[in-house]
C-alpha positions as CSV (number, residue, x, y, z in Angstrom):
1,M,83.7,32.2,102.7
2,S,83.8,35.6,101.0
3,N,86.3,38.3,101.8
4,S,83.5,40.3,103.5
5,D,82.6,37.2,105.6
6,I,86.2,36.9,106.8
7,I,86.3,40.5,107.9
8,A,82.8,40.3,109.5
9,A,84.1,37.3,111.5
10,H,87.1,39.5,112.6
11,Y,84.7,42.2,113.9
12,A,82.5,39.6,115.6
13,A,85.6,38.2,117.4
14,S,86.5,41.8,118.4
15,D,83.0,42.2,119.8
16,R,83.4,39.2,122.0
17,G,87.0,40.0,123.1
18,D,88.5,37.0,121.1
19,L,92.0,38.1,120.1
20,A,92.8,34.8,118.4
21,G,89.7,35.1,116.3
22,M,90.6,38.7,115.4
23,L,94.1,37.6,114.3
24,A,92.9,34.5,112.4
25,P,92.7,36.2,109.0
26,L,96.3,37.4,109.2
27,G,99.0,35.4,107.5
28,P,102.8,35.7,108.1
29,E,103.1,38.2,105.2
30,T,100.0,40.3,106.0
31,T,100.9,43.9,106.6
32,W,99.0,46.0,109.2
33,T,99.3,49.7,109.1
34,E,98.2,52.0,111.9
35,A,97.8,55.6,110.7
36,A,100.5,58.3,111.1
37,G,99.6,60.4,114.1
38,F,97.9,57.5,115.9
39,P,99.7,56.4,119.1
40,Y,100.6,53.0,117.7
41,A,101.5,54.3,114.2
42,G,103.6,52.0,112.0
43,T,103.4,49.0,109.7
44,Y,103.6,45.6,111.3
45,T,103.9,42.2,109.6
46,G,102.1,39.0,110.6
47,P,99.8,38.2,113.5
48,D,102.5,38.0,116.2
49,E,103.8,41.5,115.5
50,V,100.3,42.9,115.3
51,K,99.3,41.1,118.6
52,E,102.3,42.7,120.4
53,K,102.6,46.1,118.8
54,V,99.0,47.0,118.4
55,F,96.6,44.9,120.5
56,G,99.1,44.4,123.4
57,A,99.8,48.1,123.5
58,I,96.1,49.0,123.4
59,A,95.3,46.5,126.2
60,N,98.1,48.0,128.3
61,D,97.0,51.7,127.8
62,W,93.2,51.6,127.7
63,D,90.1,50.4,129.6
64,G,87.0,49.6,127.5
65,Y,88.8,50.2,124.2
66,G,86.7,49.0,121.3
67,F,85.5,49.4,117.8
68,A,81.8,49.8,116.9
69,L,81.2,48.8,113.3
70,G,78.7,51.0,111.5
71,E,79.1,49.8,107.9
72,L,80.9,47.0,106.1
73,A,81.5,47.7,102.4
74,D,82.3,44.8,100.1
75,A,84.2,45.8,97.0
76,G,85.5,42.3,96.2
77,D,89.2,42.2,96.9
78,T,88.8,45.3,99.1
79,V,86.6,45.4,102.2
80,I,86.1,48.6,104.2
81,G,84.9,48.7,107.8
82,I,83.6,52.1,108.9
83,G,82.9,52.8,112.5
84,T,83.9,54.4,115.8
85,Y,86.7,53.7,118.4
86,Q,86.1,54.5,122.0
87,G,88.0,53.9,125.2
88,T,89.3,55.4,128.5
89,H,93.0,56.0,129.0
90,R,94.2,54.2,132.1
91,E,96.8,56.9,133.1
92,T,94.7,60.0,132.5
93,G,91.2,58.7,133.1
94,R,90.1,60.6,129.9
95,S,87.7,59.0,127.4
96,F,87.4,59.5,123.7
97,T,85.4,58.6,120.6
98,A,87.0,58.8,117.1
99,R,85.7,57.9,113.6
100,V,87.7,55.3,111.7
101,A,87.8,53.4,108.5
102,H,89.6,50.1,108.1
103,V,90.7,49.1,104.5
104,W,91.3,45.4,104.1
105,K,92.9,44.2,100.9
106,F,92.9,40.6,99.7
107,D,95.1,38.9,97.1
108,G,94.3,35.4,95.8
109,G,91.8,34.8,98.6
110,K,94.3,35.7,101.4
111,L,94.4,38.9,103.4
112,A,97.3,40.9,102.1
113,S,97.0,44.2,104.1
114,F,95.1,46.2,106.6
115,E,95.2,50.0,106.7
116,Q,93.7,52.2,109.4
117,I,92.4,55.7,108.5
118,V,91.4,57.5,111.7
119,D,90.8,60.9,113.4
120,S,93.8,60.5,115.8
121,A,93.3,63.9,117.5
122,P,90.7,62.7,120.1
123,V,92.8,59.6,120.9
124,V,96.0,61.7,121.5
125,K,94.1,64.2,123.5
126,A,92.7,61.5,125.8
127,M,96.3,60.3,126.4
128,N,97.6,63.8,127.3
129,A,97.0,64.7,130.9
130,S,98.1,68.3,130.4
131,E,95.3,69.0,127.8
132,N,92.5,71.2,129.0
133,R,89.3,69.3,129.5
């Protein structure tokens, strides 16, 4: 299975709501970085920490949160997923869409890191009840 196939399987698992399938490529040393300015910003290590700090937090805060893949670029040891996030914040009832790129890096056939590059402003705005609509 190519690196691109591994990431395509991650996105397919995401589409069907399969968290275990989404976390399957991560090893205990894989780092996962959510962008500065994003509500869940930080770098987490291994599938358990990513499950709790990223996906658990998202599930707690959002309805219909998802990622729509537009393009998957295969550059060998680097795979880039480009698409759009969307969701509705549970507390504010406000929805958003935001463009995003995911940079997946492999080392020796294993996933070494994930980095999110995202337009965080629409996400933060949807979370802020005091923002003008």
